[in-house]
C-alpha positions, 0 to 999 in steps of 0.5 A: 557894512553901516551899522544903522543897516546891518540886520542879524538872521535867525533860523526859525527852526531852532533859534539859531542867529548865525547870518548878518546882512543889510537892508535899506530900511527907507525902501524895505518896511517889513522884516526880511526872511530867507532861506538860509543853510542851519548848521545845528539844524544841518539843512536849509531853513526859513531865517528871520529878521532879529533885533540887534542887542546894543541898538 
C-alpha cells in the first residue's frame, strides 16, 4: 500500500481504531465513511477516517 493513500478508520461509537484502507485523495476530497464490524461493540457500526500519527 502506498503511504500517501493510506488511511485509518475509527469506530464512531467507541472511538476504537481498527481498520486501514486506501483512498485516492485526488478524486475523493471528503473523508471516507463506511460500515464495518467493531470487535469492541460487537456489531456493525459507522467507521470514519481519522488522521494517521507520524504525518
